[in-house]
Rosetta silent file (secondary structure, phi, psi, omega in degrees, C-alpha in Angstrom):
SEQUENCE: XXXXXXXXXXXXXXXXXXXXXXXXXXXXXXXXXXXXXXXXXXXXXXXXXXXXXXXXXXXXXXXXXXXXXXXXXXXXXXXXXXXXXXXXXXXXXXXXXXXXXXXXXXXXXXXXXXXXXXXXXXXXXXXXXXXXXXXXXXXXXXXXXXXXXXXXXXXXXXXXXXXXXXXXXXXXXXXXXXXXXXXXXXXXXXXXXXXXXXXXXXXXXXXXXX
SCORE:     score description
SCORE:     0.000 S_00000001
   1 L     0.000  -48.071 -179.168   -0.017    0.030    0.016 S_00000001
   2 H   -56.113  -45.037 -177.814    2.813    2.421    0.889 S_00000001
   3 H   -64.977  -36.730  177.471    4.532    1.753   -2.349 S_00000001
   4 H   -62.627  -45.622 -179.706    1.313    2.262   -4.351 S_00000001
   5 H   -60.494  -41.818  177.676    0.729    5.598   -2.667 S_00000001
   6 H   -55.058  -58.584 -172.662    4.314    6.638   -3.501 S_00000001
   7 H   -54.995  -46.622  176.651    3.831    5.722   -7.154 S_00000001
   8 H   -56.782  -48.694 -174.228    0.464    7.567   -7.399 S_00000001
   9 H   -65.830  -41.578  179.006    1.805   10.692   -5.875 S_00000001
  10 H   -64.278  -35.951  171.501    4.948   10.652   -8.029 S_00000001
  11 H   -61.664  -45.759 -179.374    2.859   10.265  -11.155 S_00000001
  12 H   -66.145  -39.995  177.681    0.678   13.102  -10.228 S_00000001
  13 H   -61.835  -47.229 -177.111    3.667   15.328   -9.464 S_00000001
  14 H   -62.678  -33.457  179.231    5.424   14.372  -12.683 S_00000001
  15 H   -66.602  -48.336 -179.315    2.246   15.046  -14.526 S_00000001
  16 H   -61.910  -36.670 -176.555    1.706   18.497  -13.025 S_00000001
  17 H   -87.404   -3.162  172.898    5.290   19.761  -13.662 S_00000001
  18 L    98.427   10.785  176.944    5.077   18.527  -17.209 S_00000001
  19 L   -83.915  -12.349 -175.690    7.272   15.459  -17.138 S_00000001
  20 L  -151.250  111.420  179.531    4.323   13.151  -17.876 S_00000001
  21 L  -126.146  110.336  178.677    1.192   14.244  -19.789 S_00000001
  22 E   -79.400  141.559  174.105   -1.313   11.559  -20.808 S_00000001
  23 E  -142.114  144.553 -179.530   -3.324   12.141  -23.986 S_00000001
  24 E   -79.784  132.198  172.261   -5.889    9.965  -25.750 S_00000001
  25 L   -73.840  165.778  176.069   -4.639    8.722  -29.054 S_00000001
  26 L   -66.454  -36.295  178.068   -6.892    8.710  -32.056 S_00000001
  27 L   -69.571  137.902 -172.870   -7.193    4.925  -31.825 S_00000001
  28 L   -68.013  143.819  174.119   -9.755    4.018  -29.220 S_00000001
  29 L    69.876    6.082  178.201   -8.466    2.759  -25.811 S_00000001
  30 L   -98.715  142.884  177.645   -4.932    3.718  -26.721 S_00000001
  31 E  -124.732  126.518  177.823   -2.979    6.172  -24.478 S_00000001
  32 E  -110.622  157.660  179.004    0.078    8.001  -25.661 S_00000001
  33 E  -120.502  138.346  177.897    2.418   10.182  -23.659 S_00000001
  34 L  -138.218  147.689 -173.469    3.993   13.516  -24.858 S_00000001
  35 L   -76.088  136.137  170.799    6.244   15.997  -23.120 S_00000001
  36 L   -86.044  -26.592 -177.587    4.854   19.349  -21.925 S_00000001
  37 L  -117.506  175.808 -174.415    8.324   20.643  -21.312 S_00000001
  38 L  -105.720  -40.891 -164.366   11.630   20.423  -23.243 S_00000001
  39 E  -141.434  155.764  173.957   14.166   20.225  -20.399 S_00000001
  40 E  -147.642  151.286  174.272   14.423   19.558  -16.631 S_00000001
  41 E  -128.635  124.728  177.206   17.036   19.886  -13.897 S_00000001
  42 E   -85.357  116.429 -169.197   16.928   17.826  -10.720 S_00000001
  43 E  -119.118  104.082 -164.636   18.309   20.433   -8.126 S_00000001
  44 E  -116.687  133.465  178.287   19.173   18.997   -4.784 S_00000001
  45 E   -79.745  129.440  171.799   20.365   20.597   -1.474 S_00000001
  46 L  -123.665   36.291 -177.451   23.228   18.783    0.088 S_00000001
  47 L   -75.425  170.169 -178.920   23.964   21.177    2.907 S_00000001
  48 H   -58.125  -37.126 -176.691   24.687   20.110    6.496 S_00000001
  49 H   -70.697  -12.377  177.653   21.105   20.594    7.626 S_00000001
  50 H   -76.375  -10.954  173.255   19.931   17.965    5.110 S_00000001
  51 H   -83.701   -7.554  177.871   21.506   15.380    7.379 S_00000001
  52 L   -72.997  168.319 -176.740   19.021   16.234   10.102 S_00000001
  53 E   -80.714  131.806  176.009   15.970   14.166   10.596 S_00000001
  54 E   -87.068   94.321 -170.200   12.792   14.903    8.535 S_00000001
  55 L   -50.872  -38.964 -177.295   10.445   14.198   11.442 S_00000001
  56 L   -60.603  -25.651 -177.598    7.328   13.327    9.354 S_00000001
  57 L  -116.883   -8.027  174.757    9.091   10.384    7.850 S_00000001
  58 L    72.034   23.220 -178.154   11.659    9.605   10.539 S_00000001
  59 E  -135.124  160.130  176.886   14.604    9.626    8.133 S_00000001
  60 E   -58.467  147.267 -179.430   17.384   12.082    7.274 S_00000001
  61 H   -59.589  -44.562 -177.611   16.235   14.782    4.826 S_00000001
  62 H   -68.038  -26.837  179.599   18.862   13.829    2.246 S_00000001
  63 H   -73.602  -37.371  178.197   17.879   10.162    2.475 S_00000001
  64 H   -67.263  -43.714 -172.307   14.192   11.094    1.833 S_00000001
  65 H   -66.955  -42.501 -176.721   15.107   13.404   -1.046 S_00000001
  66 H   -64.832  -44.081 -175.152   17.342   10.774   -2.734 S_00000001
  67 H   -66.265  -36.412  172.134   14.639    8.154   -2.401 S_00000001
  68 H   -54.124  -54.556 -175.278   12.054   10.579   -3.988 S_00000001
  69 H   -63.170  -38.340  179.229   14.319   11.144   -6.982 S_00000001
  70 H   -68.175  -40.609 -178.522   15.079    7.399   -7.503 S_00000001
  71 H   -72.759  -40.461  175.254   11.495    6.577   -7.317 S_00000001
  72 H   -59.045  -39.284 -176.774   10.478    9.495   -9.661 S_00000001
  73 H   -61.301  -33.220 -177.636   13.106    8.446  -12.181 S_00000001
  74 L   -72.362  -10.544 -176.469   11.374    5.031  -12.452 S_00000001
  75 L  -108.011  -19.392 -176.352    8.141    6.788  -13.560 S_00000001
  76 L   -76.195  120.624  177.784    9.519    9.358  -16.120 S_00000001
  77 L   -74.198  153.343  178.536    9.031    8.173  -19.682 S_00000001
  78 L   -85.247   94.034 -174.192   11.958    8.532  -22.125 S_00000001
  79 L  -116.054   24.788  177.798   10.517   11.335  -24.351 S_00000001
  80 L    69.555   24.365  166.922   13.736   12.959  -25.468 S_00000001
  81 L   -56.218  149.754  162.519   13.869   15.434  -22.616 S_00000001
  82 E   -95.694  131.353 -175.971   17.110   17.164  -21.956 S_00000001
  83 E  -136.162  156.615 -173.881   17.892   16.538  -18.299 S_00000001
  84 E  -152.432  150.529  178.930   20.567   17.368  -15.782 S_00000001
  85 E  -122.962  122.880 -176.732   21.345   16.568  -12.109 S_00000001
  86 E  -139.097  135.986  178.080   22.865   19.266   -9.972 S_00000001
  87 E  -106.005  157.333  178.451   23.545   19.567   -6.224 S_00000001
  88 E  -137.993  150.314  178.490   24.105   22.799   -4.236 S_00000001
  89 L    65.625   64.561   -1.651   25.757   23.656   -0.910 S_00000001
  90 L   -82.399  162.281 -178.908   28.353   22.706   -2.080 S_00000001
  91 L   -69.672  139.382  178.621   27.832   23.062   -5.741 S_00000001
  92 E  -164.075  121.998  174.631   28.326   19.902   -7.859 S_00000001
  93 E   -90.985  111.447  177.702   27.033   18.964  -11.358 S_00000001
  94 E   -82.350  -29.490  176.600   26.536   15.255  -11.252 S_00000001
  95 E  -147.453  119.846  179.227   25.211   15.207  -14.787 S_00000001
  96 E   -72.986  159.831 -174.666   25.535   17.815  -17.517 S_00000001
  97 E   -55.826  129.206  177.877   22.502   18.306  -19.783 S_00000001
  98 E  -150.366  161.369  178.260   21.899   15.211  -21.838 S_00000001
  99 E   -58.525  128.618 -178.680   19.026   13.389  -23.501 S_00000001
 100 L   -63.549  127.784  171.171   17.082   11.618  -20.640 S_00000001
 101 L  -132.948  127.766 -168.826   17.777    8.034  -20.270 S_00000001
 102 H   -63.462  -42.777 -177.791   16.341    6.224  -17.243 S_00000001
 103 H   -67.551  -36.167  176.583   19.324    3.922  -16.688 S_00000001
 104 H   -67.144  -43.369  178.309   21.823    6.788  -16.914 S_00000001
 105 H   -65.829  -39.910  179.130   19.910    8.875  -14.446 S_00000001
 106 H   -56.415  -42.970 -177.205   19.475    5.873  -12.097 S_00000001
 107 H   -65.130  -40.831 -179.374   23.285    5.382  -12.005 S_00000001
 108 H   -69.408  -46.235  178.290   23.841    9.108  -11.341 S_00000001
 109 H   -57.921  -36.061 -178.896   21.214    9.417   -8.692 S_00000001
 110 L   -69.191  -15.678  176.343   22.516    6.464   -6.816 S_00000001
 111 L   -86.701   -0.084  178.886   25.824    8.367   -6.395 S_00000001
 112 L   -64.193  118.530 -178.484   24.143   11.154   -4.465 S_00000001
 113 L   -64.436  142.746 -179.907   25.911   11.130   -1.006 S_00000001
 114 L  -124.890   -2.891  178.245   23.782   10.595    2.122 S_00000001
 115 L  -124.480  110.928  172.341   26.571   10.738    4.729 S_00000001
 116 L  -157.362  167.991 -173.974   28.327   14.040    5.315 S_00000001
 117 L   -68.252  146.159  171.993   28.991   16.489    8.214 S_00000001
 118 L   -79.192  -47.783 -170.432   26.264   18.614    9.650 S_00000001
 119 L   -85.973  147.086  179.269   28.449   21.291   11.130 S_00000001
 120 L    76.295    3.262 -178.800   30.588   23.626    9.027 S_00000001
 121 L  -115.051   83.103 -169.478   28.618   22.720    5.921 S_00000001
 122 L   -73.145 -179.150 -175.465   26.599   25.849    5.204 S_00000001
 123 L  -124.525   80.538  173.776   23.833   26.607    2.807 S_00000001
 124 L   -81.046   73.867 -171.416   24.755   29.200    0.200 S_00000001
 125 H   -66.241  -37.937  179.901   21.581   28.706   -1.779 S_00000001
 126 H   -62.169  -43.600  173.779   21.817   31.903   -3.871 S_00000001
 127 H   -59.563  -30.046 -179.740   25.319   31.011   -5.257 S_00000001
 128 H   -71.419  -28.909  177.382   23.908   27.613   -5.994 S_00000001
 129 H   -76.680  -30.487  172.311   21.252   29.113   -8.118 S_00000001
 130 H   -64.722  -36.156  175.944   23.853   31.225   -9.933 S_00000001
 131 H   -68.517  -37.275  172.736   25.535   27.918  -10.773 S_00000001
 132 H   -57.937  -40.514 -176.726   22.255   26.527  -11.862 S_00000001
 133 H   -63.278  -28.820  179.528   21.762   29.355  -14.222 S_00000001
 134 H   -67.445  -30.516  177.686   24.963   28.389  -16.054 S_00000001
 135 H   -77.644  -43.105 -174.439   23.230   24.934  -16.762 S_00000001
 136 H   -64.271  -30.281  179.822   19.865   26.588  -17.713 S_00000001
 137 L   -58.117  -25.181 -171.320   21.609   28.800  -20.236 S_00000001
 138 L   -94.308   -3.312 -176.088   22.419   25.602  -22.130 S_00000001
 139 L  -103.659  149.678  179.621   18.769   24.402  -22.278 S_00000001
 140 L  -114.910  171.758  178.880   16.099   25.326  -24.752 S_00000001
 141 L    63.480 -156.346  172.940   12.326   25.452  -24.604 S_00000001
 142 L   -75.461  135.818 -172.122   10.305   25.176  -21.402 S_00000001
 143 E  -123.480  131.428  175.988   12.410   24.202  -18.443 S_00000001
 144 E  -108.926  121.723  172.004   11.372   22.606  -15.156 S_00000001
 145 E   -98.910  116.949  176.846   13.719   22.887  -12.147 S_00000001
 146 E   -97.636  104.614 -170.313   12.693   20.260   -9.511 S_00000001
 147 E  -105.024  129.084  177.923   14.191   21.537   -6.355 S_00000001
 148 E  -117.098  113.212 -178.565   14.506   19.413   -3.149 S_00000001
 149 E  -157.358  168.969  170.226   15.630   21.511   -0.135 S_00000001
 150 L  -106.045    3.184  171.300   14.776   22.515    3.362 S_00000001
 151 L    67.832   19.240 -178.749   15.215   26.145    2.486 S_00000001
 152 L   -91.008   73.009  179.805   17.596   26.950    5.294 S_00000001
 153 L   -74.874  125.505 -178.380   19.734   29.463    3.411 S_00000001
 154 L  -137.794   12.158  174.367   22.388   30.937    5.692 S_00000001
 155 L  -150.916  153.041  164.097   25.149   32.186    3.408 S_00000001
 156 L    83.664   14.329  175.337   25.706   33.981    0.133 S_00000001
 157 L   106.760 -166.790 -170.720   22.749   36.290   -0.283 S_00000001
 158 L   -99.221  112.150 -179.406   19.033   36.058   -0.902 S_00000001
 159 H   -67.416  -31.662  176.421   17.877   32.925   -2.865 S_00000001
 160 H   -64.448  -41.815  174.795   14.449   34.395   -3.482 S_00000001
 161 H   -62.108  -41.157 -177.167   15.989   37.370   -5.056 S_00000001
 162 H   -67.714  -43.720  178.671   18.337   35.165   -7.165 S_00000001
 163 H   -66.255  -39.347  176.779   15.245   33.042   -8.351 S_00000001
 164 H   -64.098  -38.539  175.319   13.382   36.170   -9.198 S_00000001
 165 H   -62.235  -36.596  177.519   16.207   37.421  -11.356 S_00000001
 166 H   -70.740  -36.515  176.398   16.163   34.063  -13.174 S_00000001
 167 H   -61.315  -43.375  178.199   12.439   34.390  -13.626 S_00000001
 168 H   -62.860  -34.089 -178.180   12.882   37.758  -15.153 S_00000001
 169 H   -76.301  -30.629 -174.830   15.541   36.468  -17.450 S_00000001
 170 H  -110.777  -12.851  175.180   13.781   33.396  -18.676 S_00000001
 171 H    66.893 -146.581 -172.864   10.121   34.435  -18.246 S_00000001
 172 H   -78.598    0.962  171.658    7.445   31.778  -18.399 S_00000001
 173 H   -69.743  -20.319 -173.006    9.959   29.251  -19.853 S_00000001
 174 E  -112.843  134.612  170.593   11.261   28.522  -16.379 S_00000001
 175 E  -133.806  132.279  165.641    9.446   26.985  -13.385 S_00000001
 176 E   -91.144  105.383  169.675   10.813   26.130   -9.967 S_00000001
 177 E   -91.932  122.130 -169.420    8.838   23.108   -8.739 S_00000001
 178 E  -111.160  133.183  168.008    9.680   22.577   -5.107 S_00000001
 179 E  -111.110  107.597 -169.610    9.571   19.439   -3.047 S_00000001
 180 E   -87.812  135.116  171.550   10.067   20.858    0.473 S_00000001
 181 L  -116.043   24.776 -174.050   11.900   19.149    3.308 S_00000001
 182 L   -66.156  142.759  172.496   11.560   22.327    5.515 S_00000001
 183 L  -125.438    2.840  176.839   11.213   21.795    9.216 S_00000001
 184 L  -124.192  146.843 -176.833   11.393   25.543   10.031 S_00000001
 185 H   -64.154  -31.086  179.904    8.968   28.182    9.153 S_00000001
 186 H   -66.757  -44.499  178.951   11.603   30.419    7.657 S_00000001
 187 H   -63.946  -39.353  176.835   12.838   27.691    5.275 S_00000001
 188 H   -59.495  -45.152  179.395    9.232   26.916    4.271 S_00000001
 189 H   -60.777  -44.576  176.690    8.613   30.522    3.425 S_00000001
 190 H   -56.336  -46.793 -176.082   11.698   30.745    1.310 S_00000001
 191 H   -70.195  -39.874  176.273   10.747   27.653   -0.732 S_00000001
 192 H   -63.539  -38.915  174.539    7.107   28.780   -1.108 S_00000001
 193 H   -63.765  -39.329  174.559    8.191   32.110   -2.412 S_00000001
 194 H   -61.086  -48.191  178.662   10.424   30.490   -4.958 S_00000001
 195 H   -60.199  -37.025 -174.732    7.637   28.186   -6.200 S_00000001
 196 H   -74.355   -6.285 -173.749    5.191   31.034   -6.401 S_00000001
 197 H   -62.772  -36.238  175.660    7.301   33.120   -8.748 S_00000001
 198 H  -124.731   26.054 -176.087    5.666   31.483  -11.808 S_00000001
 199 L    56.336   46.252 -176.537    2.775   29.766  -10.028 S_00000001
 200 L   -90.414 -172.924 -171.438    4.748   26.523   -9.972 S_00000001
 201 L   -88.349  132.446  171.051    4.276   23.385   -7.784 S_00000001
 202 E  -129.827  122.553  172.989    5.054   23.337   -4.068 S_00000001
 203 E  -134.243  156.896  169.727    4.616   20.046   -2.184 S_00000001
 204 E   -90.834  157.939  174.791    6.139   18.684    0.975 S_00000001
 205 L   -62.803  -29.331  178.246    8.106   15.420    1.006 S_00000001
 206 L   -68.850  -36.048  174.503    5.433   14.185    3.408 S_00000001
 207 H   -58.804  -35.169 -173.608    2.758   15.004    0.818 S_00000001
 208 H   -68.503  -11.161  176.754    4.374   12.725   -1.695 S_00000001
 209 H  -109.064   -0.277 -178.891    3.382    9.788    0.578 S_00000001
 210 L   -87.302    0.000    0.000   -0.180   10.820    1.436 S_00000001
């Protein structure tokens, strides 16, 4: 039952952000899938606070986030999206933009570290977005950034201002869809403001299992 709920919520999320859009084919009873977007970036927070426990699920935030991405990857169809995987705090591009292939992404996502120090590993979210912009510049068409974070920015400027600048630069082509692991009101506010810039999706990691 738990796995079925996971799959249902992941499919709903993927559909809403444009990674999966069902459409009836002309032939009766046939269903085809077509992409609503051209490109996507999986953008994951790996700051020290992500080692802390996400109380709704009783696991560390980074473990929950990695699990969500691995499960999501199993549901995304191979429809010639351009995709990338990028971490921030510290910044690390795990996969440069490439045509989406499930096995390739599975291999990359499995490399996401889940054990690292809590202390001394700050969250410069705004600089992480600047690095993200370097990736987005290489993408065409409509772009979905799927961001997993607890929103606890504590270094390097205002992440909402940085996201706003990117919205102004790319307009309606860019959407920040947020899967929140926030456990503090301030972090939740930051993430909600980012998602609201282009009326994009905001869900909590706990929502993904309900």
